[in-house]
LUMTORRO-639670 format. One record per residue: residue in three letters; x, y, z of N, C-alpha, C in turn. Coordinates in steps of 0.1 Angstrom, whole numbers. Layout:
// residues N
ALA_X_Y_Z_X_Y_Z_X_Y_Z $
...
// end
This chain:
// residues 142
UNK_-751_-358_-497_-735_-349_-489_-733_-334_-495 $
UNK_-736_-329_-485_-731_-312_-489_-716_-308_-493 $
UNK_-716_-299_-501_-702_-298_-508_-704_-283_-502 $
UNK_-691_-286_-493_-685_-275_-489_-672_-267_-497 $
UNK_-667_-254_-490_-658_-251_-500_-647_-249_-489 $
UNK_-636_-255_-496_-621_-254_-489_-619_-240_-478 $
UNK_-616_-244_-467_-609_-234_-461_-599_-227_-465 $
UNK_-598_-214_-465_-587_-206_-464_-574_-205_-455 $
UNK_-566_-206_-458_-556_-199_-451_-554_-185_-447 $
UNK_-549_-178_-435_-547_-163_-434_-535_-166_-439 $
UNK_-542_-152_-448_-529_-146_-454_-527_-146_-469 $
UNK_-536_-158_-473_-533_-167_-488_-539_-151_-500 $
UNK_-534_-160_-507_-542_-151_-521_-545_-155_-531 $
UNK_-554_-147_-537_-554_-154_-553_-555_-146_-565 $
UNK_-550_-150_-577_-549_-139_-589_-566_-135_-593 $
UNK_-566_-122_-596_-578_-117_-600_-574_-122_-617 $
UNK_-587_-120_-620_-588_-118_-640_-575_-110_-645 $
UNK_-575_-104_-638_-563_-87_-644_-549_-94_-642 $
UNK_-548_-109_-633_-535_-111_-631_-528_-103_-617 $
UNK_-532_-94_-609_-528_-85_-598_-533_-97_-590 $
UNK_-519_-100_-577_-527_-107_-565_-538_-100_-554 $
UNK_-545_-107_-551_-560_-104_-541_-557_-113_-528 $
UNK_-555_-100_-517_-555_-113_-505_-570_-112_-501 $
UNK_-574_-131_-496_-586_-130_-495_-588_-127_-477 $
UNK_-601_-128_-478_-606_-125_-463_-600_-139_-454 $
UNK_-593_-135_-439_-590_-147_-435_-606_-154_-430 $
UNK_-603_-169_-429_-614_-178_-420_-621_-169_-411 $
UNK_-613_-160_-400_-615_-156_-389_-612_-145_-381 $
UNK_-614_-137_-378_-606_-125_-369_-608_-122_-356 $
UNK_-598_-117_-349_-601_-112_-333_-611_-105_-328 $
UNK_-616_-94_-339_-624_-84_-331_-641_-85_-343 $
UNK_-647_-82_-334_-661_-85_-342_-668_-75_-355 $
UNK_-677_-78_-360_-684_-68_-374_-689_-53_-365 $
UNK_-687_-58_-354_-695_-43_-344_-682_-37_-343 $
UNK_-673_-37_-336_-662_-34_-337_-654_-29_-346 $
UNK_-655_-34_-362_-649_-33_-373_-660_-14_-377 $
UNK_-670_-18_-374_-679_-9_-379_-677_3_-371 $
UNK_-671_5_-354_-672_14_-348_-653_18_-351 $
UNK_-646_13_-355_-636_16_-360_-636_27_-375 $
UNK_-644_22_-380_-641_26_-395_-650_37_-389 $
UNK_-658_41_-385_-664_55_-376_-656_64_-368 $
UNK_-651_59_-361_-636_68_-358_-624_77_-367 $
UNK_-627_61_-374_-616_66_-380_-624_75_-392 $
UNK_-633_77_-395_-641_84_-403_-651_90_-405 $
UNK_-655_100_-395_-666_103_-393_-680_104_-395 $
UNK_-676_108_-411_-685_112_-420_-687_104_-433 $
UNK_-679_88_-428_-683_74_-438_-695_73_-442 $
UNK_-695_71_-453_-706_58_-461_-712_47_-454 $
UNK_-725_44_-452_-729_32_-452_-724_19_-462 $
UNK_-723_24_-474_-720_21_-483_-703_12_-478 $
UNK_-696_29_-478_-680_22_-476_-676_14_-464 $
UNK_-681_16_-455_-683_5_-443_-684_-11_-445 $
UNK_-698_-8_-451_-699_-19_-457_-692_-32_-467 $
UNK_-683_-21_-477_-672_-25_-483_-658_-28_-474 $
UNK_-654_-22_-464_-642_-23_-461_-644_-35_-450 $
UNK_-656_-37_-444_-661_-45_-433_-661_-59_-440 $
UNK_-665_-58_-450_-670_-75_-458_-681_-79_-454 $
UNK_-694_-68_-452_-706_-68_-446_-718_-66_-457 $
UNK_-731_-66_-459_-738_-59_-465_-744_-44_-456 $
UNK_-748_-34_-464_-750_-20_-457_-762_-22_-450 $
UNK_-772_-28_-451_-780_-38_-443_-775_-37_-431 $
UNK_-765_-49_-431_-756_-50_-417_-752_-43_-413 $
UNK_-744_-33_-417_-739_-22_-411_-752_-12_-409 $
UNK_-759_-9_-411_-771_1_-406_-777_-10_-395 $
UNK_-778_-23_-394_-780_-28_-379_-774_-24_-366 $
UNK_-757_-27_-371_-750_-24_-363_-746_-11_-363 $
UNK_-750_-2_-369_-749_11_-365_-758_18_-354 $
UNK_-773_13_-355_-785_13_-350_-782_8_-335 $
UNK_-772_-6_-332_-768_-11_-325_-761_-4_-313 $
UNK_-750_2_-324_-742_11_-315_-745_23_-311 $
UNK_-755_29_-317_-761_41_-311_-775_40_-301 $
UNK_-781_29_-301_-790_30_-289_-784_25_-277 $
UNK_-771_16_-278_-760_18_-267_-752_29_-261 $
UNK_-755_37_-271_-747_49_-267_-731_52_-268 $
UNK_-728_39_-278_-714_41_-279_-711_51_-293 $
UNK_-722_59_-299_-720_68_-313_-734_72_-309 $
UNK_-734_91_-313_-740_96_-314_-741_102_-332 $
UNK_-754_100_-338_-754_107_-352_-757_118_-350 $
UNK_-749_129_-359_-754_141_-362_-755_143_-374 $
UNK_-766_152_-379_-773_156_-390_-770_165_-396 $
UNK_-762_162_-409_-755_177_-420_-760_175_-432 $
UNK_-771_182_-431_-778_181_-449_-784_167_-448 $
UNK_-781_165_-460_-783_149_-464_-772_138_-459 $
UNK_-763_143_-450_-759_132_-445_-754_133_-429 $
UNK_-750_121_-426_-748_121_-410_-733_119_-409 $
UNK_-730_125_-395_-717_127_-391_-713_120_-376 $
UNK_-711_110_-375_-712_105_-360_-699_106_-353 $
UNK_-703_110_-338_-691_107_-326_-690_97_-319 $
UNK_-681_93_-315_-677_80_-312_-677_80_-295 $
UNK_-681_78_-286_-682_77_-271_-667_74_-265 $
UNK_-656_77_-267_-645_70_-263_-643_70_-247 $
UNK_-652_76_-241_-650_71_-226_-658_61_-220 $
UNK_-667_52_-231_-673_43_-223_-669_29_-224 $
UNK_-670_19_-218_-660_6_-211_-669_-2_-224 $
UNK_-654_-15_-231_-661_-24_-241_-672_-29_-232 $
UNK_-678_-40_-238_-689_-45_-233_-687_-57_-228 $
UNK_-677_-64_-232_-680_-81_-228_-669_-81_-218 $
UNK_-675_-87_-203_-667_-89_-189_-650_-90_-192 $
UNK_-647_-97_-201_-633_-101_-205_-625_-82_-207 $
UNK_-630_-77_-210_-624_-64_-219_-629_-54_-210 $
UNK_-637_-54_-201_-649_-47_-196_-640_-33_-191 $
UNK_-627_-35_-186_-620_-29_-181_-617_-14_-185 $
UNK_-613_-17_-200_-606_-13_-209_-623_-3_-214 $
UNK_-615_8_-220_-624_19_-228_-619_18_-241 $
UNK_-633_26_-249_-634_24_-261_-624_28_-267 $
UNK_-619_40_-266_-607_48_-266_-592_40_-268 $
UNK_-593_31_-260_-581_21_-257_-581_14_-270 $
UNK_-592_10_-276_-592_-2_-289_-587_4_-299 $
UNK_-600_19_-301_-596_25_-312_-582_31_-313 $
UNK_-573_32_-300_-557_38_-302_-551_26_-309 $
UNK_-554_11_-300_-545_4_-306_-544_0_-319 $
UNK_-560_0_-322_-557_-4_-338_-553_11_-350 $
UNK_-553_23_-346_-558_30_-357_-544_43_-353 $
UNK_-536_37_-339_-523_42_-338_-511_40_-351 $
UNK_-504_53_-350_-493_50_-364_-483_46_-358 $
UNK_-478_37_-371_-461_32_-364_-453_36_-356 $
UNK_-448_31_-348_-441_31_-341_-448_40_-325 $
UNK_-459_43_-326_-463_47_-317_-472_37_-304 $
UNK_-469_41_-288_-474_32_-280_-490_32_-280 $
UNK_-495_22_-275_-509_21_-272_-512_30_-258 $
UNK_-508_34_-251_-512_42_-238_-511_55_-244 $
UNK_-510_63_-262_-516_73_-269_-529_72_-269 $
UNK_-535_64_-261_-551_66_-261_-557_78_-258 $
UNK_-548_89_-249_-556_100_-245_-553_113_-256 $
UNK_-546_104_-264_-546_116_-279_-558_116_-287 $
UNK_-565_100_-288_-577_101_-294_-592_107_-290 $
UNK_-592_105_-275_-604_111_-271_-600_129_-266 $
UNK_-612_133_-272_-612_147_-266_-621_149_-247 $
UNK_-620_160_-245_-625_167_-235_-637_164_-231 $
UNK_-645_160_-238_-660_152_-236_-660_137_-237 $
UNK_-649_134_-235_-650_120_-237_-655_115_-253 $
UNK_-651_119_-262_-658_119_-282_-645_117_-286 $
UNK_-640_105_-294_-630_101_-301_-629_116_-311 $
UNK_-618_123_-315_-615_134_-325_-615_127_-335 $
UNK_-622_135_-346_-614_128_-360_-602_124_-362 $
UNK_-603_113_-365_-585_108_-371_-580_115_-387 $
UNK_-567_119_-384_-561_121_-397_-561_111_-410 $
UNK_-558_99_-406_-560_85_-416_-574_85_-420 $
UNK_-574_79_-438_-585_80_-445_-584_65_-448 $
UNK_-595_57_-448_-598_45_-455_-596_43_-464 $
UNK_-589_31_-474_-583_30_-484_-594_19_-488 $
UNK_-595_21_-502_-607_10_-514_-596_2_-520 $
// end
């Protein structure tokens, strides 16, 4: 008989050894790891793979594969800056699945990264004149 771990309830938390409460990852999410990586890059174009891995909750190698997939499909462009990479997100491209293909990448970014109280149609602020997502002023907290 296989031993399985109990399923976690969404929003449940656990106390760490230091006594503080820590939110556990939900059992499932609405967005894929590809979209999470893309959103991290849109939020901070010079983000390190290691930091994306921590935020998304996957390995650094998985992030590298996803970044490679996104680059090959044309959703991001890598620009070398010394020893670091900077990424540009193509906000003008459509989402990939037939259910959401009528929307652009910039719509997803605007929906997730919008400031509190702002409407999703403000996505035009995310997309620059060339269709590349401009760096957003919010940073990922660790």
